[in-house]
Structures are given as C-alpha cells and as structure tokens.
C-alpha positions in Angstrom: -203.9 40.3 81.8 -207.5 41.0 80.8 -208.5 37.3 81.1 -212.0 36.2 82.1 -213.1 35.7 85.7 -213.1 31.8 85.3 -209.5 31.9 84.2 -208.5 34.4 86.9 -209.9 31.9 89.5 -208.0 29.1 87.8 -204.7 31.0 87.8 -205.2 31.9 91.5 -205.8 28.2 92.4 -202.7 27.2 90.5 -200.6 29.9 92.2 -201.6 28.5 95.6 -201.2 24.8 94.8 -198.1 24.9 92.5 -195.5 25.4 95.3 -196.7 22.4 97.2 -196.0 18.7 96.7 -199.7 17.6 96.9 -201.3 15.4 94.3 -203.6 17.3 91.8 -206.4 16.0 89.7 -207.1 18.2 86.6 -210.6 18.0 85.2 -211.7 19.5 81.9 -213.2 18.7 78.4 -210.9 17.6 75.6 -208.9 20.5 74.2 -209.1 22.7 77.3 -205.3 22.5 78.0 -204.9 20.0 80.8 -201.3 19.2 80.0 -200.6 23.0 80.0 -202.0 23.2 83.5 -199.8 20.2 84.6 -196.8 21.9 83.1 -197.6 25.1 84.9 -197.9 23.3 88.2 -194.5 21.7 87.6 -192.6 24.8 86.4 -193.9 26.9 89.3 -192.9 24.3 91.9 -189.6 23.5 93.8 -189.3 20.5 91.4 -189.0 22.7 88.3 -185.3 21.8 87.7 -186.1 18.1 87.6 -188.0 16.0 85.0 -191.6 16.5 83.9 -192.7 13.1 82.7 -196.0 12.6 80.8 -197.9 9.5 80.0 -201.2 9.4 78.1 -203.0 6.3 79.6 -205.5 6.2 76.7 -202.8 6.2 74.0 -200.9 3.1 75.2 -202.1 -0.4 74.4 -203.2 -2.2 77.6 -200.6 -4.9 76.9 -197.6 -2.6 77.4 -198.9 0.3 79.6 -197.6 -1.5 82.8 -194.1 -1.7 81.3 -194.3 1.9 80.3 -195.3 3.0 83.8 -193.2 0.6 85.9 -190.4 -0.3 83.6 -189.2 -3.8 83.0 -186.1 -6.1 83.4 -184.4 -7.7 80.4 -186.3 -10.9 79.5 -189.4 -10.0 81.5 -191.6 -10.8 78.5 -191.2 -11.6 74.8 -189.5 -8.7 73.1 -187.9 -7.3 76.4 -184.4 -7.5 75.0 -183.0 -4.7 77.3 -183.9 -3.3 80.7 -186.1 -0.3 80.5 -186.7 2.4 83.2 -190.4 3.2 83.5 -192.1 6.6 83.6 -192.5 6.5 87.4 -188.7 6.1 88.0 -188.0 8.7 85.3 -190.0 11.2 87.3 -188.0 10.7 90.5 -187.5 14.1 92.0 -189.9 15.7 89.5 -193.5 15.5 88.3 -195.4 12.6 86.8 -198.3 13.6 84.7 -200.9 10.9 83.8 -203.3 12.1 81.2 -206.6 10.3 80.6 -206.0 8.5 83.9 -209.6 7.1 83.7 -208.3 4.8 80.9 -205.9 3.0 83.1 -206.8 -0.8 83.2 -208.4 -1.9 86.5 -205.6 -4.3 87.4 -203.0 -1.6 86.9 -205.0 0.8 89.1 -204.4 -1.6 92.0 -200.6 -1.7 91.4 -200.4 2.0 90.9 -202.3 2.7 94.1 -199.7 0.6 95.9 -196.9 2.7 94.5 -198.7 5.9 95.7 -199.1 4.4 99.2 -195.6 2.9 99.5 -193.6 5.3 97.3 -191.8 2.3 95.9 -191.8 0.8 92.4 -190.9 -2.7 91.2 -190.2 -3.2 87.4 -192.0 -5.9 85.5 -190.1 -9.1 85.9 -188.0 -7.6 88.8 -187.7 -8.7 92.4 -186.3 -5.5 93.9 -188.3 -2.4 94.5 -186.9 1.2 94.5 -187.8 4.3 96.4 -189.4 6.9 94.2 -190.2 10.6 95.0 -192.5 12.2 92.5 -195.3 14.7 92.5 -198.4 13.3 90.7 -200.7 15.3 88.5 -203.5 13.3 86.9 -206.1 14.5 84.3 -209.3 13.2 82.8 -212.2 14.5 80.8 -214.5 11.8 82.2 -216.9 11.9 85.2 -214.9 9.8 87.6 -217.7 9.2 90.1 -219.7 7.7 87.2 -216.8 5.6 86.3 -216.6 4.4 89.9 -220.3 3.5 89.9 -219.9 1.5 86.7 -216.9 -0.4 88.1 -214.4 1.0 85.7 -212.4 3.1 88.2 -211.4 2.3 91.8 -212.8 4.5 94.5 -209.7 4.3 96.7 -207.5 5.5 93.8 -209.9 8.3 93.1 -209.5 9.5 96.7 -205.7 9.4 96.3 -205.8 11.4 93.1 -208.3 14.1 94.1 -206.4 15.6 97.1 -206.7 18.9 95.2 -209.0 19.2 92.2 -208.5 21.8 89.5 -211.2 22.2 86.9 -210.5 24.0 83.6 -213.5 25.8 82.2 -214.6 25.1 78.6 -214.1 27.8 76.0 -217.9 28.2 76.0 -217.7 29.3 79.6 -215.1 31.9 79.0 -216.0 33.6 75.7 -214.4 36.8 76.9 -211.0 35.1 76.3 -211.7 34.3 72.6 -210.5 37.7 71.3 -207.3 37.4 73.2 -206.7 33.8 72.0 -207.6 34.8 68.4 -205.1 37.6 68.4 -202.4 35.4 69.9 -202.9 32.5 67.5 -203.1 34.9 64.5 -199.7 36.4 65.4 -198.1 33.1 66.1 -199.3 31.5 62.8 -198.6 34.6 60.7 -195.0 34.4 61.8 -194.7 30.7 61.6 -196.1 30.5 58.0 -194.8 33.9 56.9 -198.2 35.2 56.0 -199.0 39.0 56.1 -202.2 38.6 58.3 -202.5 41.6 60.6 -206.1 41.5 61.7 -209.5 39.8 61.9 -212.6 41.3 60.4 -215.5 42.1 62.8 -217.7 39.6 61.1 -215.1 36.8 61.5 -214.6 37.7 65.1 -218.4 37.6 65.8 -218.6 34.2 64.1 -215.8 32.9 66.4 -217.5 34.4 69.5 -220.8 32.7 68.8 -219.5 29.3 67.9 -219.9 26.6 70.6 -216.3 25.2 70.3 -216.8 21.6 71.2 -213.1 21.1 70.8 -212.3 24.1 73.0 -208.9 25.9 72.7 -207.4 23.1 70.6 -210.1 23.5 68.0 -209.8 27.3 68.0 -206.0 27.0 67.5 -206.5 24.7 64.5 -209.2 27.0 63.0 -206.9 30.0 63.3 -204.0 28.2 61.7 -206.3 27.2 58.8 -207.6 30.8 58.5 -204.1 32.3 58.4 -203.0 29.7 55.8 
C-alpha cells in the first residue's frame, strides 16, 4: 500500500491479534485513530457479525458512567424511570471499546475489574447478575504506569487490560504517510463539498510535511477539509 514502516508494523500486529479474543490496550496520542484500530480489530475477528459498542469514559459525567456501563433497573435512582441495558450487556457476543479508559473513576475500576474476572454483570439497583461474553479493547493517550504511581489507576486493572498492547505512532513519526493522507482527504472532501480541487501545490505539500501535527491525523483531516473549502 506504500505506507510507512511504522504503519506496516502496526498493520501486521493487528493482523495477528484481530482473530483472537484477547483483550487489547491501544495506546496513542489524541487524534491518531485509536477507535479506528478498535474497529479494525472487531471487523477482522470472528465477532464481526455482532455488536461493536463504544464508550468514551472521559465524556460521561462520573455520576452516570456506572449506569452507562452496567445498566440499571427501574427506580434504581432518581430519574431511572425505565430499565436500561448497559454497554457491557449490549456488547454480549461482540466487542466493547472503552476509550479514555484512564478517566474511569477509581470506584468503578474495582467493579469493572470484577466483571472482567467473573464475566458477569449486575445492573445498578439489581440483585441478579448476568453472564456476559465480550471482547474488550481499551484505549488511552495517558501514561498508565504514571497514573498508577499517582494512585489514579489500579495496577491490577492495568494488567488485565494490557494482555496485548498496540501503540499507534504519531503523525510526526510517520511523515511518509502524509502525502497519501493528503491525497485521500483532498479527494474525499472535494467530492463531499463538490469543489473542483484536483491537486496540492508543491509548496503546500512541503508545509504539510514539515508541520509537527500535535493533533495528528484528526488535525490533518480538519486542515484538508478547510483547505478544500
């Protein structure tokens, strides 16, 4: 495909790991495409026909993340007017993707670790637990060993998450991919916005190649859409 060596190594690791049911921890800076990697693991696995369920642990208020993950019974708390199935149960037979897993509250880390060990889940306000079968893919842009040292993340949960670790290189580490990405995004946004953009000037490409891209591929994508517009 003409991709850089770092990406070739990543694709090879995904090819080996995807068909298994092992837990995978995806590491990478913000904007590198961690959810895309999680999707690739799911869609190249025997679970591809079942659900891919994603939850961003950093985007859910701490007060309701337990309910989002485990589900709840009617009347479990104020506002729980109906029973709700949690993301874990929704992922039964498929893949559960927990993005920004480092943001999971400490008390919830304990409960989730128990789910991983027992493969059973109990909804908030419920008395009966249910068997669950899901493949877990977790992701973070944080240094989890440092989070452990600071007391913000449980070491035992880290060991359960990092059975296999996949690290996505930053765009700075794979500049050879920039021309391919530029061409791809140019074509996509030219069609999407009906703009007759058919090329990129050499000066513009050089500027894109030498920029540091702190926002990685997400930032490049946004820059290309702006340029096409």
